[in-house]
C-alpha positions as CSV (number, residue, x, y, z in Angstrom):
1,L,66.5,-18.9,44.3
2,N,66.7,-18.4,40.5
3,Q,70.5,-19.2,40.5
4,N,69.9,-22.4,42.5
5,L,67.3,-23.5,40.0
6,K,69.7,-22.8,37.1
7,N,72.3,-25.0,38.8
8,H,69.8,-27.9,38.4
9,I,69.5,-27.6,34.6
10,V,71.9,-29.0,32.0
11,I,71.7,-28.3,28.3
12,G,72.6,-31.2,26.1
13,K,71.8,-34.9,25.8
14,L,72.0,-36.8,29.0
15,D,71.2,-40.5,29.0
16,L,71.9,-42.0,32.4
17,N,71.9,-45.5,30.9
18,T,74.7,-44.9,28.5
19,Q,76.9,-42.4,30.4
20,T,80.3,-43.3,31.6
21,D,81.4,-42.9,35.2
22,G,83.1,-39.6,36.0
23,K,81.4,-37.6,33.2
24,M,81.3,-33.9,33.9
25,Y,78.5,-31.5,32.9
26,K,78.1,-27.7,33.2
27,T,74.8,-26.4,34.5
28,V,73.0,-23.4,33.1
29,G,74.0,-21.6,36.3
30,G,77.7,-22.3,35.7
31,K,78.4,-25.0,38.2
32,E,80.0,-28.3,37.4
33,I,78.2,-31.6,38.2
34,K,79.8,-35.0,38.1
35,L,78.0,-38.2,37.2
36,V,79.0,-41.4,39.0
37,V,77.6,-44.6,37.6
38,N,77.9,-48.0,39.2
39,A,75.9,-51.3,39.0
40,E,73.4,-50.3,41.8
41,T,72.7,-46.6,41.3
42,T,73.8,-43.4,39.7
43,Y,74.9,-40.3,41.5
44,I,75.1,-36.6,40.6
45,N,77.6,-34.8,42.8
46,G,77.1,-37.5,45.4
47,V,73.2,-37.3,45.3
48,S,71.3,-40.4,44.4
49,V,69.4,-40.4,41.2
50,L,65.9,-41.8,41.9
51,G,64.7,-42.0,38.3
52,E,64.2,-40.1,35.1
53,I,61.4,-39.3,32.7
54,D,61.8,-38.5,29.0
55,L,59.9,-35.3,28.0
56,L,59.1,-34.0,24.6
57,R,62.0,-31.6,24.6
58,G,64.3,-33.0,27.3
59,K,64.5,-35.2,30.3
60,L,63.6,-34.8,33.9
61,V,65.9,-36.4,36.4
62,F,64.7,-37.0,40.0
63,L,67.3,-36.6,42.7
64,D,67.3,-37.6,46.4
65,S,68.1,-34.0,47.5
66,L,68.9,-30.6,46.0
67,L,72.4,-29.9,44.6
68,F,74.6,-27.0,45.9
69,L,72.3,-26.3,48.9
70,D,73.5,-25.9,52.4
71,D,72.3,-24.1,55.5
72,D,74.0,-20.9,54.5
73,I,72.2,-20.8,51.2
74,V,68.9,-21.6,52.9
75,H,69.4,-18.8,55.4
76,E,70.2,-16.3,52.6
77,L,67.1,-17.4,50.6
78,N,65.0,-17.1,53.7
79,E,66.3,-13.5,54.3
80,K,65.7,-12.4,50.7
81,H,62.3,-14.1,50.3
82,R,60.7,-14.1,53.8
83,Y,57.5,-12.7,52.4
84,V,56.7,-16.0,50.6
85,E,56.7,-17.9,53.8
86,T,53.3,-19.5,54.2
87,G,51.5,-22.6,55.3
88,P,51.8,-24.5,58.6
89,L,55.2,-24.4,60.4
90,L,57.4,-27.3,59.4
91,A,60.4,-28.2,61.6
92,Y,62.0,-30.4,58.9
93,P,64.3,-30.0,57.1
94,W,64.8,-26.2,57.6
95,L,62.8,-24.6,60.4
96,K,63.8,-21.1,59.3
97,S,62.9,-21.6,55.7
98,Q,59.3,-22.7,55.4
99,F,59.1,-22.1,51.7
100,L,62.0,-24.6,50.9
101,S,60.7,-27.0,53.6
102,H,57.2,-27.1,52.1
103,T,58.7,-27.4,48.6
104,F,61.0,-30.2,49.7
105,R,58.1,-32.0,51.4
106,I,55.9,-31.8,48.3
107,L,58.7,-33.0,46.0
108,E,59.6,-35.8,48.4
109,S,56.1,-37.1,48.5
110,K,55.8,-37.4,44.6
111,P,56.5,-40.8,43.2
């Protein structure tokens, strides 16, 4: 879980309004992300950017879905952290990972 979170953090200045198409960034976790900019929307590794907020010491970028996450990683996280599974059973998006499903649902409902 910690590594996945690190792969969603980039150190440096990132202004989506002035970036050029195809710009590459390295995450704190060591993965590469690619910025694709066009007239309608911006994508990071093919995931739509929903918006951004400037913070005192950085920027928070909202994405349509998590980066570098697939069913194998969800299964691995579920096996390692099964003890944190709580709340009502959710069938979407990952029945066998209630923690991530609840987190995803909460984040998805935020404006």
